[in-house]
C-alpha positions, 0 to 999 in steps of 0.5 A: 106778649107781642103777637106774631103779626105785630112782630113780623110787621115791625121787623119786616117793615115800619109797623102796622097801619090801620086805615078806614080801609082796614088793618095790616094786622087783620090782613096778615092774620087772614093769610093762613091758618097758622103763623107759619103759613101767614109768614110764608104767604106774607114774605112771598107777597112782599118779595113779589113786589112788582105784583103789589098794587101800590098805584095809590102811593105812586099817584101820591108821589107823582102829584107831590112835585118830585123832579129828580126821581126819573132823571137819568144819571147823566141828566141829573149830573148835568142839571145839579152838578154842572149847572147847579147855579142855574135856577131850579137846579140846586146842587142838593136837590136830589139829596133833598128829594131823597130825604123826603121820599124815604119818609113817604115810602116808609109811611105809605108804600105797601111794599114795606119789606122793600123799604126796610131792606132798602134802609139796610142796604143804604146803611151797608153801602153808606154814602153821606148825602151831603158829600159834594158829588152825592148830594147832586146824584143821590136819587140815582144812587138809590134807584140805580144801585140799591133798589131793583129796576123800576120805571124804565131804568134797567141795570147795565147789561154786564150787571143786570141783577145788581140790586138788593133783591138780586146778586150781591157781586153785581150790586157790589160792582155797581156801587163801586162805579157810582159817582156818589161812592167814588167821591165819598171814598175818594177813589175818583182820585186814586191813581198810580203814583198818588194812590188813595186808600179810603175805598180799598179799605172800606170795600174790604172792611165794611162792604165784604169781608168785614172787620171780623176777618181782619188780622191786625199787623198780620203777616200775609204769608202766615194767613191760612188759605183755602181752595175757593171756586171762582167763575174762572177756576179754583184758586187758593185764597187767604181765609182772612185779610191783613193790611198788606191786602188793603194796600194792594187793593188800593193799587188794584183800584187805581184808574177806576173812576168817573167822568168828571172833567178832572183830567186833560186826557182826551178820553176823560174830558167829558163831564157826565158823572158816568163810570170810566176806567182810565188805563193811564192811571192804573197800576199794572204791576204785580199785586198779591191780594188775599194770597192771589197773585196778579202778574205784571201787565195783566189785562185791565180792567179784567184784573179788577173784575177778578178782585171783585169776584174774590171779595164777593165770593169769599166765605168770609163775606157771606158770614159778614153779610149774614151777621149784619142781616141777623143783627138787623132783623133777629136780635143784637146777639143772634144765635150762631145757627141762624148766622150760619144758615144765612151765610150758607144760603148766601155762599151756595147761591153766590152766582144766582141772579136771585141770590139775595131773595133766597137769603131773605127767605132763609132769614125770615122763615127761620125758627130763630126769626119766629122764636118768641125769645127774640121778640122785643129784643130790638128797639126802633131807631128814631126813623122807625119810631117816627114813621111808625107813629105816623102810620099807626095814627093813620096820618095822610101827611105827604112829604113834598119837596117844595114844602120846606116848613113841614119837611124841615121840621121832620128832618130837624127832629130826625137829626136831633134824635140822631138819625137824619136819613143819609146823614151818617158821615162815616162809611159804617152806616147808622149803628144797629145796637139797641144800646146806642138808641136807648139814651134819654136824648133820643126819647126827648126828641121823639116826644118833641116830634110826637108833640109837633105831629099831634099839634100840627094844625090842631085848630083846623081840619088839616091835621098831620095826625087826625087824633080826634077823627080816629077817635070819633070814627071808631066803631062801637065795638072798638070804643063803646063810650068815651070814658077814660078807661075806654079811650085809654084801651082803644088807643093802646090797642091801636098803637101797640097792636096787641093786648095781654091776656085779660086785656090792658084794663087793670095793668099798671101801664093802663092805670097810669095812662088812664089817670093822666087822661082823668086829670084836670089841672083846673079841678082837683077832682079827677074825672071818674074812670068809667064815666063818659066825657060829655063831648070830646070835639075840639071846639067844645072841649079843648081840654079833653082834646089836649088830654087825648093828644097827650095820651097818644103821645105817652103811648107812643113813648112806651117800651111796648111801642118802641120795642121791635 
């Protein structure tokens, strides 16, 4: 059975890491006297992300050659959209950097919960990175919408807590205003007389209420209603939505656009990529959305702000977000009890600046998260598996924007396995369900990635994964001698992170892996299981080195490693 520490580290991050300085598992175990104490201490530590010393990672990124991370949106737009034909300002530069940076963060940052939550919210508010405007602004999207404010990039005064650790209502509005979302879902062209439905449908169906609250072909006058408290009063709101609500929302969002020099209006002839409400494009006539009526010529954009309020503060939105979080972090079929608990926290704290922080505490400190019946019910998606492999093998690989060869290979295998970052074309984000990622194609490309990762520069000291160094530097307690049995046990313990009662030795899995290590194609006799190899260095015994690499690859392909 997977240990509680390994369970937490694989759900609340990208798995455990063992370095020359220590082990994530040992660090977790030292946080308290029992599992409850350790989990609460770890969660507090991770949510207090600003006080985690990540200076080594920050220095790594600073020296890696990234150039768009701190560019304000206006400068990013000018450099990579307006002037994209100029040398050094390629249009997809921000998207390329984000693809590399997300690997570096997941691999090396100590703020592991931050990274796994960013992955969740990037999928919730999915934007295809190669969309025309997104590719030139993706680092801004990540920094200015998804993540909490860092490095002198505060949120706008009207939405100071709009981020994944703050308030959902504020985050929702920021996402709606960003040029990446505006273009991806076509709201930048949504205008009275020529409306576009895309964003209106997805903000309701995916970002807030969810398809589970949709009544197909429903009569809006027949939908049950409830009194809901809004910041501006108690109002009667429909419990679910119908298509008429989407069409009215489409009209509501007219004129909610960006400055992209797309019109002749003197008020919108700037080309900055910034948000802009163009009143001339806004439909000012009567609308009914979710049972709430807006009259003719109501003040704008206040009418749109009320629309966002109704969506974000709706109990259906709380249930939808809660269900997604529970399916991501507990199981594909989470108990209704935890969905209800997370939804209650979300709804009751809907105005709080730290709403989402409180939601995560309910989620991760729940009995359902700790329940052993929910261990190993999830599977690592390709990105988690690849990054987890690099972490557990103590790789010091640093993705750099100017190293196209190595980075292209990483991207290649992620794409072939089905999960290139920010590359899911439809707005629903990458699938979460275990069945989607359990096919043979995914495993084939994972194993090919492991091959590359373990083989990269194998004949010189510049390894992506230092398999031989890790083996030779193991303590005598970890690896008493270099026998097939001991080498197999050592790498199973390291990669899987735990061992069954009585140890791995003698289990069917250990025996199969050990016998692979014993094989010698040039010799019909297998090496004795408890007899040390005379020398396992690369130069004097390449056969042993190849077997060792193969052993590591096979362990990384086991269900014991790939389950989470």
